[in-house]
CHARMM internal coordinates of N, CA and C (Angstrom, degrees):
IC EDIT
DIST 1 N 1 CA 1.4839
DIST 1 CA 1 C 1.5731
ANGL 1 N 1 CA 1 C 104.81
DIST 1 C 2 N 1.3340
ANGL 1 CA 1 C 2 N 115.71
DIHE 1 N 1 CA 1 C 2 N -47.23
DIST 2 N 2 CA 1.4209
ANGL 1 C 2 N 2 CA 117.84
DIHE 1 CA 1 C 2 N 2 CA -174.05
DIST 2 CA 2 C 1.5427
ANGL 2 N 2 CA 2 C 113.64
DIHE 1 C 2 N 2 CA 2 C -64.04
DIST 2 C 3 N 1.3224
ANGL 2 CA 2 C 3 N 110.50
DIHE 2 N 2 CA 2 C 3 N -31.07
DIST 3 N 3 CA 1.4938
ANGL 2 C 3 N 3 CA 114.66
DIHE 2 CA 2 C 3 N 3 CA -178.55
DIST 3 CA 3 C 1.5317
ANGL 3 N 3 CA 3 C 108.30
DIHE 2 C 3 N 3 CA 3 C -73.68
DIST 3 C 4 N 1.3032
ANGL 3 CA 3 C 4 N 116.29
DIHE 3 N 3 CA 3 C 4 N -34.49
DIST 4 N 4 CA 1.4030
ANGL 3 C 4 N 4 CA 117.05
DIHE 3 CA 3 C 4 N 4 CA 178.18
DIST 4 CA 4 C 1.5189
ANGL 4 N 4 CA 4 C 111.83
DIHE 3 C 4 N 4 CA 4 C -71.80
DIST 4 C 5 N 1.3123
ANGL 4 CA 4 C 5 N 124.28
DIHE 4 N 4 CA 4 C 5 N -33.43
DIST 5 N 5 CA 1.3563
ANGL 4 C 5 N 5 CA 124.22
DIHE 4 CA 4 C 5 N 5 CA 172.57
DIST 5 CA 5 C 1.5159
ANGL 5 N 5 CA 5 C 114.15
DIHE 4 C 5 N 5 CA 5 C -69.58
DIST 5 C 6 N 1.2583
ANGL 5 CA 5 C 6 N 118.40
DIHE 5 N 5 CA 5 C 6 N -35.87
DIST 6 N 6 CA 1.5395
ANGL 5 C 6 N 6 CA 121.93
DIHE 5 CA 5 C 6 N 6 CA 172.46
DIST 6 CA 6 C 1.5302
ANGL 6 N 6 CA 6 C 110.71
DIHE 5 C 6 N 6 CA 6 C -61.93
DIST 6 C 7 N 1.3343
ANGL 6 CA 6 C 7 N 119.70
DIHE 6 N 6 CA 6 C 7 N -43.39
DIST 7 N 7 CA 1.4177
ANGL 6 C 7 N 7 CA 120.91
DIHE 6 CA 6 C 7 N 7 CA 179.36
DIST 7 CA 7 C 1.4457
ANGL 7 N 7 CA 7 C 111.36
DIHE 6 C 7 N 7 CA 7 C -66.11
DIST 7 C 8 N 1.3601
ANGL 7 CA 7 C 8 N 116.90
DIHE 7 N 7 CA 7 C 8 N -41.03
DIST 8 N 8 CA 1.4817
ANGL 7 C 8 N 8 CA 122.34
DIHE 7 CA 7 C 8 N 8 CA 171.59
DIST 8 CA 8 C 1.4386
ANGL 8 N 8 CA 8 C 114.14
DIHE 7 C 8 N 8 CA 8 C -50.65
DIST 8 C 9 N 1.3749
ANGL 8 CA 8 C 9 N 109.01
DIHE 8 N 8 CA 8 C 9 N -49.71
DIST 9 N 9 CA 1.6036
ANGL 8 C 9 N 9 CA 116.85
DIHE 8 CA 8 C 9 N 9 CA -178.60
DIST 9 CA 9 C 1.5145
ANGL 9 N 9 CA 9 C 109.00
DIHE 8 C 9 N 9 CA 9 C -57.60
DIST 9 C 10 N 1.3125
ANGL 9 CA 9 C 10 N 115.06
DIHE 9 N 9 CA 9 C 10 N -45.60
DIST 10 N 10 CA 1.4972
ANGL 9 C 10 N 10 CA 118.30
DIHE 9 CA 9 C 10 N 10 CA -179.85
DIST 10 CA 10 C 1.5205
ANGL 10 N 10 CA 10 C 110.03
DIHE 9 C 10 N 10 CA 10 C -58.06
DIST 10 C 11 N 1.3615
ANGL 10 CA 10 C 11 N 119.89
DIHE 10 N 10 CA 10 C 11 N -46.81
DIST 11 N 11 CA 1.4568
ANGL 10 C 11 N 11 CA 123.12
DIHE 10 CA 10 C 11 N 11 CA 177.78
DIST 11 CA 11 C 1.4303
ANGL 11 N 11 CA 11 C 114.00
DIHE 10 C 11 N 11 CA 11 C -61.37
DIST 11 C 12 N 1.3839
ANGL 11 CA 11 C 12 N 117.80
DIHE 11 N 11 CA 11 C 12 N -39.40
DIST 12 N 12 CA 1.5323
ANGL 11 C 12 N 12 CA 121.07
DIHE 11 CA 11 C 12 N 12 CA 171.71
DIST 12 CA 12 C 1.4144
ANGL 12 N 12 CA 12 C 112.40
DIHE 11 C 12 N 12 CA 12 C -62.92
DIST 12 C 13 N 1.3202
ANGL 12 CA 12 C 13 N 119.32
DIHE 12 N 12 CA 12 C 13 N -43.18
DIST 13 N 13 CA 1.4960
ANGL 12 C 13 N 13 CA 122.32
DIHE 12 CA 12 C 13 N 13 CA -176.87
DIST 13 CA 13 C 1.4528
ANGL 13 N 13 CA 13 C 106.26
DIHE 12 C 13 N 13 CA 13 C -60.02
DIST 13 C 14 N 1.2784
ANGL 13 CA 13 C 14 N 122.37
DIHE 13 N 13 CA 13 C 14 N -48.64
DIST 14 N 14 CA 1.4720
ANGL 13 C 14 N 14 CA 128.15
DIHE 13 CA 13 C 14 N 14 CA -175.89
DIST 14 CA 14 C 1.6269
ANGL 14 N 14 CA 14 C 107.32
DIHE 13 C 14 N 14 CA 14 C -60.07
DIST 14 C 15 N 1.2342
ANGL 14 CA 14 C 15 N 114.63
DIHE 14 N 14 CA 14 C 15 N -39.50
DIST 15 N 15 CA 1.5197
ANGL 14 C 15 N 15 CA 118.97
DIHE 14 CA 14 C 15 N 15 CA 178.75
DIST 15 CA 15 C 1.4758
ANGL 15 N 15 CA 15 C 112.65
DIHE 14 C 15 N 15 CA 15 C -73.29
DIST 15 C 16 N 1.3372
ANGL 15 CA 15 C 16 N 115.33
DIHE 15 N 15 CA 15 C 16 N -33.91
DIST 16 N 16 CA 1.4596
ANGL 15 C 16 N 16 CA 114.18
DIHE 15 CA 15 C 16 N 16 CA 171.78
DIST 16 CA 16 C 1.4856
ANGL 16 N 16 CA 16 C 116.39
DIHE 15 C 16 N 16 CA 16 C -72.48
DIST 16 C 17 N 1.3514
ANGL 16 CA 16 C 17 N 116.18
DIHE 16 N 16 CA 16 C 17 N -33.85
DIST 17 N 17 CA 1.4971
ANGL 16 C 17 N 17 CA 118.26
DIHE 16 CA 16 C 17 N 17 CA 174.23
DIST 17 CA 17 C 1.4947
ANGL 17 N 17 CA 17 C 113.21
DIHE 16 C 17 N 17 CA 17 C -62.76
DIST 17 C 18 N 1.4232
ANGL 17 CA 17 C 18 N 113.47
DIHE 17 N 17 CA 17 C 18 N -44.88
DIST 18 N 18 CA 1.4608
ANGL 17 C 18 N 18 CA 119.61
DIHE 17 CA 17 C 18 N 18 CA 179.16
DIST 18 CA 18 C 1.4662
ANGL 18 N 18 CA 18 C 110.50
DIHE 17 C 18 N 18 CA 18 C -63.77
DIST 18 C 19 N 1.2853
ANGL 18 CA 18 C 19 N 119.86
DIHE 18 N 18 CA 18 C 19 N -43.56
DIST 19 N 19 CA 1.5107
ANGL 18 C 19 N 19 CA 125.74
DIHE 18 CA 18 C 19 N 19 CA 178.93
DIST 19 CA 19 C 1.5653
ANGL 19 N 19 CA 19 C 112.75
DIHE 18 C 19 N 19 CA 19 C -55.78
DIST 19 C 20 N 1.3807
ANGL 19 CA 19 C 20 N 116.32
DIHE 19 N 19 CA 19 C 20 N -43.15
DIST 20 N 20 CA 1.3923
ANGL 19 C 20 N 20 CA 120.95
DIHE 19 CA 19 C 20 N 20 CA 178.16
DIST 20 CA 20 C 1.4723
ANGL 20 N 20 CA 20 C 111.43
DIHE 19 C 20 N 20 CA 20 C -70.35
DIST 20 C 21 N 1.2683
ANGL 20 CA 20 C 21 N 116.57
DIHE 20 N 20 CA 20 C 21 N -46.97
DIST 21 N 21 CA 1.5046
ANGL 20 C 21 N 21 CA 117.48
DIHE 20 CA 20 C 21 N 21 CA 179.53
DIST 21 CA 21 C 1.5383
ANGL 21 N 21 CA 21 C 116.12
DIHE 20 C 21 N 21 CA 21 C -66.40
DIST 21 C 22 N 1.3236
ANGL 21 CA 21 C 22 N 116.82
DIHE 21 N 21 CA 21 C 22 N -29.28
DIST 22 N 22 CA 1.4345
ANGL 21 C 22 N 22 CA 119.04
DIHE 21 CA 21 C 22 N 22 CA 178.23
DIST 22 CA 22 C 1.4941
ANGL 22 N 22 CA 22 C 115.63
DIHE 21 C 22 N 22 CA 22 C -77.88
DIST 22 C 23 N 1.3026
ANGL 22 CA 22 C 23 N 118.46
DIHE 22 N 22 CA 22 C 23 N -14.60
DIST 23 N 23 CA 1.4445
ANGL 22 C 23 N 23 CA 120.27
DIHE 22 CA 22 C 23 N 23 CA -179.69
DIST 23 CA 23 C 1.5228
ANGL 23 N 23 CA 23 C 110.28
DIHE 22 C 23 N 23 CA 23 C -77.68
DIST 23 C 24 N 1.3419
ANGL 23 CA 23 C 24 N 111.01
DIHE 23 N 23 CA 23 C 24 N 145.13
DIST 24 N 24 CA 1.5237
ANGL 23 C 24 N 24 CA 114.85
DIHE 23 CA 23 C 24 N 24 CA 177.58
DIST 24 CA 24 C 1.5211
ANGL 24 N 24 CA 24 C 106.50
DIHE 23 C 24 N 24 CA 24 C -84.19
DIST 24 C 25 N 1.3578
ANGL 24 CA 24 C 25 N 113.37
DIHE 24 N 24 CA 24 C 25 N 163.55
DIST 25 N 25 CA 1.5054
ANGL 24 C 25 N 25 CA 117.69
DIHE 24 CA 24 C 25 N 25 CA -176.21
DIST 25 CA 25 C 1.4658
ANGL 25 N 25 CA 25 C 107.86
DIHE 24 C 25 N 25 CA 25 C -74.13
DIST 25 C 26 N 1.2507
ANGL 25 CA 25 C 26 N 117.30
DIHE 25 N 25 CA 25 C 26 N 146.42
DIST 26 N 26 CA 1.5480
ANGL 25 C 26 N 26 CA 126.81
DIHE 25 CA 25 C 26 N 26 CA 178.22
DIST 26 CA 26 C 1.5874
ANGL 26 N 26 CA 26 C 109.16
DIHE 25 C 26 N 26 CA 26 C -87.47
DIST 26 C 27 N 1.3237
ANGL 26 CA 26 C 27 N 115.60
DIHE 26 N 26 CA 26 C 27 N -35.82
DIST 27 N 27 CA 1.3940
ANGL 26 C 27 N 27 CA 113.56
DIHE 26 CA 26 C 27 N 27 CA -171.20
DIST 27 CA 27 C 1.5443
ANGL 27 N 27 CA 27 C 110.27
DIHE 26 C 27 N 27 CA 27 C -101.06
DIST 27 C 28 N 1.2506
ANGL 27 CA 27 C 28 N 115.60
DIHE 27 N 27 CA 27 C 28 N -166.89
DIST 28 N 28 CA 1.4379
ANGL 27 C 28 N 28 CA 125.01
DIHE 27 CA 27 C 28 N 28 CA -177.43
DIST 28 CA 28 C 1.5068
ANGL 28 N 28 CA 28 C 110.80
DIHE 27 C 28 N 28 CA 28 C -80.85
DIST 28 C 29 N 1.3267
ANGL 28 CA 28 C 29 N 122.73
DIHE 28 N 28 CA 28 C 29 N -149.64
DIST 29 N 29 CA 1.3694
ANGL 28 C 29 N 29 CA 122.32
DIHE 28 CA 28 C 29 N 29 CA 175.65
DIST 29 CA 29 C 1.4220
ANGL 29 N 29 CA 29 C 107.30
DIHE 28 C 29 N 29 CA 29 C 77.94
DIST 29 C 30 N 1.4352
ANGL 29 CA 29 C 30 N 115.62
DIHE 29 N 29 CA 29 C 30 N -155.15
DIST 30 N 30 CA 1.5014
ANGL 29 C 30 N 30 CA 121.60
DIHE 29 CA 29 C 30 N 30 CA -172.49
DIST 30 CA 30 C 1.4536
ANGL 30 N 30 CA 30 C 109.19
DIHE 29 C 30 N 30 CA 30 C -68.72
DIST 30 C 31 N 1.2847
ANGL 30 CA 30 C 31 N 126.62
DIHE 30 N 30 CA 30 C 31 N -28.92
DIST 31 N 31 CA 1.4180
ANGL 30 C 31 N 31 CA 129.45
DIHE 30 CA 30 C 31 N 31 CA 177.40
DIST 31 CA 31 C 1.5115
ANGL 31 N 31 CA 31 C 113.64
DIHE 30 C 31 N 31 CA 31 C -64.71
DIST 31 C 32 N 1.3101
ANGL 31 CA 31 C 32 N 115.63
DIHE 31 N 31 CA 31 C 32 N -30.06
DIST 32 N 32 CA 1.5039
ANGL 31 C 32 N 32 CA 121.04
DIHE 31 CA 31 C 32 N 32 CA 173.81
DIST 32 CA 32 C 1.4114
ANGL 32 N 32 CA 32 C 117.54
DIHE 31 C 32 N 32 CA 32 C -76.18
DIST 32 C 33 N 1.3198
ANGL 32 CA 32 C 33 N 117.60
DIHE 32 N 32 CA 32 C 33 N -5.00
DIST 33 N 33 CA 1.5282
ANGL 32 C 33 N 33 CA 118.91
DIHE 32 CA 32 C 33 N 33 CA -176.50
DIST 33 CA 33 C 1.5504
ANGL 33 N 33 CA 33 C 112.41
DIHE 32 C 33 N 33 CA 33 C -91.29
DIST 33 C 34 N 1.2888
ANGL 33 CA 33 C 34 N 117.11
DIHE 33 N 33 CA 33 C 34 N 2.19
DIST 34 N 34 CA 1.4870
ANGL 33 C 34 N 34 CA 120.09
DIHE 33 CA 33 C 34 N 34 CA -170.50
DIST 34 CA 34 C 1.5819
ANGL 34 N 34 CA 34 C 110.60
DIHE 33 C 34 N 34 CA 34 C -92.83
DIST 34 C 35 N 1.2650
ANGL 34 CA 34 C 35 N 116.05
DIHE 34 N 34 CA 34 C 35 N 24.27
DIST 35 N 35 CA 1.4784
ANGL 34 C 35 N 35 CA 121.07
DIHE 34 CA 34 C 35 N 35 CA -171.50
DIST 35 CA 35 C 1.4872
ANGL 35 N 35 CA 35 C 117.98
DIHE 34 C 35 N 35 CA 35 C -44.54
DIST 35 C 36 N 1.3419
ANGL 35 CA 35 C 36 N 118.77
DIHE 35 N 35 CA 35 C 36 N -13.39
DIST 36 N 36 CA 1.4575
ANGL 35 C 36 N 36 CA 119.52
DIHE 35 CA 35 C 36 N 36 CA -179.63
DIST 36 CA 36 C 1.5371
ANGL 36 N 36 CA 36 C 114.10
DIHE 35 C 36 N 36 CA 36 C -65.08
DIST 36 C 37 N 1.2746
ANGL 36 CA 36 C 37 N 117.40
DIHE 36 N 36 CA 36 C 37 N -44.68
DIST 37 N 37 CA 1.5261
ANGL 36 C 37 N 37 CA 117.73
DIHE 36 CA 36 C 37 N 37 CA 177.44
DIST 37 CA 37 C 1.4790
ANGL 37 N 37 CA 37 C 115.59
DIHE 36 C 37 N 37 CA 37 C -60.74
DIST 37 C 38 N 1.2847
ANGL 37 CA 37 C 38 N 120.09
DIHE 37 N 37 CA 37 C 38 N -41.69
DIST 38 N 38 CA 1.3917
ANGL 37 C 38 N 38 CA 126.72
DIHE 37 CA 37 C 38 N 38 CA 175.54
DIST 38 CA 38 C 1.5993
ANGL 38 N 38 CA 38 C 112.46
DIHE 37 C 38 N 38 CA 38 C -63.24
DIST 38 C 39 N 1.3602
ANGL 38 CA 38 C 39 N 113.33
DIHE 38 N 38 CA 38 C 39 N -41.79
DIST 39 N 39 CA 1.4076
ANGL 38 C 39 N 39 CA 117.19
DIHE 38 CA 38 C 39 N 39 CA 179.70
DIST 39 CA 39 C 1.4965
ANGL 39 N 39 CA 39 C 107.56
DIHE 38 C 39 N 39 CA 39 C -71.84
DIST 39 C 40 N 1.3256
ANGL 39 CA 39 C 40 N 126.92
DIHE 39 N 39 CA 39 C 40 N -36.77
DIST 40 N 40 CA 1.4210
ANGL 39 C 40 N 40 CA 124.23
DIHE 39 CA 39 C 40 N 40 CA 174.71
DIST 40 CA 40 C 1.5125
ANGL 40 N 40 CA 40 C 115.14
DIHE 39 C 40 N 40 CA 40 C -68.69
DIST 40 C 41 N 1.2992
ANGL 40 CA 40 C 41 N 120.05
DIHE 40 N 40 CA 40 C 41 N -43.73
DIST 41 N 41 CA 1.4144
ANGL 40 C 41 N 41 CA 121.68
DIHE 40 CA 40 C 41 N 41 CA -170.67
DIST 41 CA 41 C 1.5774
ANGL 41 N 41 CA 41 C 107.13
DIHE 40 C 41 N 41 CA 41 C -93.22
DIST 41 C 42 N 1.2538
ANGL 41 CA 41 C 42 N 121.96
DIHE 41 N 41 CA 41 C 42 N -24.01
DIST 42 N 42 CA 1.4557
ANGL 41 C 42 N 42 CA 121.63
DIHE 41 CA 41 C 42 N 42 CA 178.94
DIST 42 CA 42 C 1.4979
ANGL 42 N 42 CA 42 C 113.73
DIHE 41 C 42 N 42 CA 42 C 57.47
DIST 42 C 43 N 1.2981
ANGL 42 CA 42 C 43 N 118.93
DIHE 42 N 42 CA 42 C 43 N -125.16
DIST 43 N 43 CA 1.5556
ANGL 42 C 43 N 43 CA 121.25
DIHE 42 CA 42 C 43 N 43 CA -177.87
DIST 43 CA 43 C 1.4258
ANGL 43 N 43 CA 43 C 110.89
DIHE 42 C 43 N 43 CA 43 C -68.53
DIST 43 C 44 N 1.3625
ANGL 43 CA 43 C 44 N 119.99
DIHE 43 N 43 CA 43 C 44 N -22.40
DIST 44 N 44 CA 1.4790
ANGL 43 C 44 N 44 CA 123.65
DIHE 43 CA 43 C 44 N 44 CA -174.74
DIST 44 CA 44 C 1.5875
ANGL 44 N 44 CA 44 C 104.06
DIHE 43 C 44 N 44 CA 44 C -71.43
DIST 44 C 45 N 1.3870
ANGL 44 CA 44 C 45 N 114.99
DIHE 44 N 44 CA 44 C 45 N -33.62
DIST 45 N 45 CA 1.4865
ANGL 44 C 45 N 45 CA 118.79
DIHE 44 CA 44 C 45 N 45 CA -178.09
DIST 45 CA 45 C 1.5502
ANGL 45 N 45 CA 45 C 109.81
DIHE 44 C 45 N 45 CA 45 C -67.95
DIST 45 C 46 N 1.3548
ANGL 45 CA 45 C 46 N 118.53
DIHE 45 N 45 CA 45 C 46 N -38.85
DIST 46 N 46 CA 1.4267
ANGL 45 C 46 N 46 CA 122.31
DIHE 45 CA 45 C 46 N 46 CA 177.56
DIST 46 CA 46 C 1.5249
ANGL 46 N 46 CA 46 C 109.85
DIHE 45 C 46 N 46 CA 46 C -65.39
DIST 46 C 47 N 1.2642
ANGL 46 CA 46 C 47 N 117.80
DIHE 46 N 46 CA 46 C 47 N -41.38
DIST 47 N 47 CA 1.5030
ANGL 46 C 47 N 47 CA 121.80
DIHE 46 CA 46 C 47 N 47 CA -177.46
DIST 47 CA 47 C 1.5281
ANGL 47 N 47 CA 47 C 104.06
DIHE 46 C 47 N 47 CA 47 C -65.02
DIST 47 C 48 N 1.2771
ANGL 47 CA 47 C 48 N 117.85
DIHE 47 N 47 CA 47 C 48 N -54.42
DIST 48 N 48 CA 1.4433
ANGL 47 C 48 N 48 CA 116.66
DIHE 47 CA 47 C 48 N 48 CA 178.02
DIST 48 CA 48 C 1.5933
ANGL 48 N 48 CA 48 C 115.90
DIHE 47 C 48 N 48 CA 48 C -55.88
DIST 48 C 49 N 1.2545
ANGL 48 CA 48 C 49 N 114.78
DIHE 48 N 48 CA 48 C 49 N -36.18
DIST 49 N 49 CA 1.4933
ANGL 48 C 49 N 49 CA 118.13
DIHE 48 CA 48 C 49 N 49 CA 170.50
DIST 49 CA 49 C 1.4754
ANGL 49 N 49 CA 49 C 115.94
DIHE 48 C 49 N 49 CA 49 C -56.73
DIST 49 C 50 N 1.3179
ANGL 49 CA 49 C 50 N 116.62
DIHE 49 N 49 CA 49 C 50 N -41.93
DIST 50 N 50 CA 1.3289
ANGL 49 C 50 N 50 CA 127.57
DIHE 49 CA 49 C 50 N 50 CA 177.87
DIST 50 CA 50 C 1.4973
ANGL 50 N 50 CA 50 C 114.52
DIHE 49 C 50 N 50 CA 50 C -63.52
DIST 50 C 51 N 1.3448
ANGL 50 CA 50 C 51 N 114.39
DIHE 50 N 50 CA 50 C 51 N -42.98
DIST 51 N 51 CA 1.5437
ANGL 50 C 51 N 51 CA 124.50
DIHE 50 CA 50 C 51 N 51 CA 179.17
DIST 51 CA 51 C 1.4770
ANGL 51 N 51 CA 51 C 104.19
DIHE 50 C 51 N 51 CA 51 C -69.32
DIST 51 C 52 N 1.3601
ANGL 51 CA 51 C 52 N 123.28
DIHE 51 N 51 CA 51 C 52 N -43.52
DIST 52 N 52 CA 1.4718
ANGL 51 C 52 N 52 CA 122.57
DIHE 51 CA 51 C 52 N 52 CA -174.75
DIST 52 CA 52 C 1.4899
ANGL 52 N 52 CA 52 C 105.85
DIHE 51 C 52 N 52 CA 52 C -68.89
DIST 52 C 53 N 1.3057
ANGL 52 CA 52 C 53 N 124.51
DIHE 52 N 52 CA 52 C 53 N -34.26
DIST 53 N 53 CA 1.4479
ANGL 52 C 53 N 53 CA 126.36
DIHE 52 CA 52 C 53 N 53 CA 178.19
DIST 53 CA 53 C 1.4422
ANGL 53 N 53 CA 53 C 108.91
DIHE 52 C 53 N 53 CA 53 C -59.90
DIST 53 C 54 N 1.3711
ANGL 53 CA 53 C 54 N 116.05
DIHE 53 N 53 CA 53 C 54 N -49.76
DIST 54 N 54 CA 1.5178
ANGL 53 C 54 N 54 CA 120.54
DIHE 53 CA 53 C 54 N 54 CA 179.54
DIST 54 CA 54 C 1.4535
ANGL 54 N 54 CA 54 C 111.82
DIHE 53 C 54 N 54 CA 54 C -59.67
DIST 54 C 55 N 1.3637
ANGL 54 CA 54 C 55 N 117.19
DIHE 54 N 54 CA 54 C 55 N -44.50
DIST 55 N 55 CA 1.4666
ANGL 54 C 55 N 55 CA 119.44
DIHE 54 CA 54 C 55 N 55 CA -178.99
DIST 55 CA 55 C 1.4565
ANGL 55 N 55 CA 55 C 113.70
DIHE 54 C 55 N 55 CA 55 C -61.89
DIST 55 C 56 N 1.3428
ANGL 55 CA 55 C 56 N 117.29
DIHE 55 N 55 CA 55 C 56 N -41.12
DIST 56 N 56 CA 1.3944
ANGL 55 C 56 N 56 CA 126.84
DIHE 55 CA 55 C 56 N 56 CA 178.43
DIST 56 CA 56 C 1.5299
ANGL 56 N 56 CA 56 C 111.46
DIHE 55 C 56 N 56 CA 56 C -60.70
DIST 56 C 57 N 1.3879
ANGL 56 CA 56 C 57 N 114.89
DIHE 56 N 56 CA 56 C 57 N -45.25
DIST 57 N 57 CA 1.4382
ANGL 56 C 57 N 57 CA 120.50
DIHE 56 CA 56 C 57 N 57 CA 176.71
DIST 57 CA 57 C 1.5358
ANGL 57 N 57 CA 57 C 113.68
DIHE 56 C 57 N 57 CA 57 C -55.97
DIST 57 C 58 N 1.3513
ANGL 57 CA 57 C 58 N 107.96
DIHE 57 N 57 CA 57 C 58 N -53.76
DIST 58 N 58 CA 1.4694
ANGL 57 C 58 N 58 CA 116.12
DIHE 57 CA 57 C 58 N 58 CA -174.67
DIST 58 CA 58 C 1.5161
ANGL 58 N 58 CA 58 C 108.94
DIHE 57 C 58 N 58 CA 58 C -64.67
DIST 58 C 59 N 1.2327
ANGL 58 CA 58 C 59 N 123.85
DIHE 58 N 58 CA 58 C 59 N -43.26
DIST 59 N 59 CA 1.4589
ANGL 58 C 59 N 59 CA 129.93
DIHE 58 CA 58 C 59 N 59 CA 178.99
DIST 59 CA 59 C 1.5726
ANGL 59 N 59 CA 59 C 109.00
DIHE 58 C 59 N 59 CA 59 C -63.88
DIST 59 C 60 N 1.3100
ANGL 59 CA 59 C 60 N 117.12
DIHE 59 N 59 CA 59 C 60 N -37.35
DIST 60 N 60 CA 1.5578
ANGL 59 C 60 N 60 CA 122.62
DIHE 59 CA 59 C 60 N 60 CA 171.18
DIST 60 CA 60 C 1.5105
ANGL 60 N 60 CA 60 C 113.81
DIHE 59 C 60 N 60 CA 60 C -56.55
DIST 60 C 61 N 1.3624
ANGL 60 CA 60 C 61 N 112.12
DIHE 60 N 60 CA 60 C 61 N -50.80
DIST 61 N 61 CA 1.4930
ANGL 60 C 61 N 61 CA 121.29
DIHE 60 CA 60 C 61 N 61 CA -175.06
DIST 61 CA 61 C 1.5330
ANGL 61 N 61 CA 61 C 106.84
DIHE 60 C 61 N 61 CA 61 C -68.74
DIST 61 C 62 N 1.3600
ANGL 61 CA 61 C 62 N 116.51
DIHE 61 N 61 CA 61 C 62 N -42.94
DIST 62 N 62 CA 1.4811
ANGL 61 C 62 N 62 CA 117.16
DIHE 61 CA 61 C 62 N 62 CA 179.06
DIST 62 CA 62 C 1.5060
ANGL 62 N 62 CA 62 C 111.53
DIHE 61 C 62 N 62 CA 62 C -63.95
DIST 62 C 63 N 1.3129
ANGL 62 CA 62 C 63 N 118.90
DIHE 62 N 62 CA 62 C 63 N -38.90
DIST 63 N 63 CA 1.4795
ANGL 62 C 63 N 63 CA 124.42
DIHE 62 CA 62 C 63 N 63 CA 178.04
DIST 63 CA 63 C 1.5189
ANGL 63 N 63 CA 63 C 109.66
DIHE 62 C 63 N 63 CA 63 C -59.64
DIST 63 C 64 N 1.3777
ANGL 63 CA 63 C 64 N 117.38
DIHE 63 N 63 CA 63 C 64 N -46.03
DIST 64 N 64 CA 1.4832
ANGL 63 C 64 N 64 CA 118.58
DIHE 63 CA 63 C 64 N 64 CA 179.93
DIST 64 CA 64 C 1.4415
ANGL 64 N 64 CA 64 C 115.67
DIHE 63 C 64 N 64 CA 64 C -65.21
DIST 64 C 65 N 1.4052
ANGL 64 CA 64 C 65 N 116.51
DIHE 64 N 64 CA 64 C 65 N -41.69
DIST 65 N 65 CA 1.4071
ANGL 64 C 65 N 65 CA 121.26
DIHE 64 CA 64 C 65 N 65 CA -177.72
DIST 65 CA 65 C 1.5476
ANGL 65 N 65 CA 65 C 110.52
DIHE 64 C 65 N 65 CA 65 C -68.63
DIST 65 C 66 N 1.3281
ANGL 65 CA 65 C 66 N 113.43
DIHE 65 N 65 CA 65 C 66 N -44.96
DIST 66 N 66 CA 1.5443
ANGL 65 C 66 N 66 CA 120.38
DIHE 65 CA 65 C 66 N 66 CA 178.92
DIST 66 CA 66 C 1.4435
ANGL 66 N 66 CA 66 C 111.49
DIHE 65 C 66 N 66 CA 66 C -62.69
DIST 66 C 67 N 1.3647
ANGL 66 CA 66 C 67 N 119.25
DIHE 66 N 66 CA 66 C 67 N -38.27
DIST 67 N 67 CA 1.4702
ANGL 66 C 67 N 67 CA 121.36
DIHE 66 CA 66 C 67 N 67 CA 177.79
DIST 67 CA 67 C 1.5598
ANGL 67 N 67 CA 67 C 111.18
DIHE 66 C 67 N 67 CA 67 C -63.05
DIST 67 C 68 N 1.4543
ANGL 67 CA 67 C 68 N 115.57
DIHE 67 N 67 CA 67 C 68 N -46.09
DIST 68 N 68 CA 1.3674
ANGL 67 C 68 N 68 CA 115.60
DIHE 67 CA 67 C 68 N 68 CA 177.32
DIST 68 CA 68 C 1.5441
ANGL 68 N 68 CA 68 C 116.79
DIHE 67 C 68 N 68 CA 68 C -65.45
DIST 68 C 69 N 1.3585
ANGL 68 CA 68 C 69 N 116.65
DIHE 68 N 68 CA 68 C 69 N -34.17
DIST 69 N 69 CA 1.3324
ANGL 68 C 69 N 69 CA 118.21
DIHE 68 CA 68 C 69 N 69 CA 176.60
DIST 69 CA 69 C 1.5872
ANGL 69 N 69 CA 69 C 113.48
DIHE 68 C 69 N 69 CA 69 C -67.36
DIST 69 C 70 N 1.3025
ANGL 69 CA 69 C 70 N 114.14
DIHE 69 N 69 CA 69 C 70 N -40.10
DIST 70 N 70 CA 1.5611
ANGL 69 C 70 N 70 CA 116.44
DIHE 69 CA 69 C 70 N 70 CA 172.75
DIST 70 CA 70 C 1.6311
ANGL 70 N 70 CA 70 C 111.78
DIHE 69 C 70 N 70 CA 70 C -63.44
DIST 70 C 71 N 1.2183
ANGL 70 CA 70 C 71 N 113.77
DIHE 70 N 70 CA 70 C 71 N -38.39
DIST 71 N 71 CA 1.4866
ANGL 70 C 71 N 71 CA 118.43
DIHE 70 CA 70 C 71 N 71 CA -178.15
DIST 71 CA 71 C 1.6012
ANGL 71 N 71 CA 71 C 104.68
DIHE 70 C 71 N 71 CA 71 C -65.42
DIST 71 C 72 N 1.2835
ANGL 71 CA 71 C 72 N 114.49
DIHE 71 N 71 CA 71 C 72 N -46.70
DIST 72 N 72 CA 1.5605
ANGL 71 C 72 N 72 CA 113.89
DIHE 71 CA 71 C 72 N 72 CA 179.58
DIST 72 CA 72 C 1.4861
ANGL 72 N 72 CA 72 C 115.21
DIHE 71 C 72 N 72 CA 72 C -68.65
DIST 72 C 73 N 1.2840
ANGL 72 CA 72 C 73 N 119.50
DIHE 72 N 72 CA 72 C 73 N -24.73
DIST 73 N 73 CA 1.4642
ANGL 72 C 73 N 73 CA 119.86
DIHE 72 CA 72 C 73 N 73 CA 178.91
DIST 73 CA 73 C 1.4871
ANGL 73 N 73 CA 73 C 110.33
DIHE 72 C 73 N 73 CA 73 C -78.71
DIST 73 C 74 N 1.3433
ANGL 73 CA 73 C 74 N 120.92
DIHE 73 N 73 CA 73 C 74 N -33.88
DIST 74 N 74 CA 1.4284
ANGL 73 C 74 N 74 CA 122.49
DIHE 73 CA 73 C 74 N 74 CA 179.85
DIST 74 CA 74 C 1.3438
ANGL 74 N 74 CA 74 C 114.68
DIHE 73 C 74 N 74 CA 74 C -73.27
END
COOR INIT
IC SEED 1 N 1 CA 1 C
IC BUILD
């Protein structure tokens, strides 16, 4: 059971990392200079950003809960 939970934690960790890296920057600075992708995708880019934000939030919550469960079991 513990091995299954640890493997699941690794999978969720990879999903969380991917979700964070695939989001576009919300602020100015260097992240605001990438205007090419938003110009190409238009509204689809904003919809994808919304989906990635939700995926990241769910992955973060699952990561926290699963980490606490694994800590309680050990």
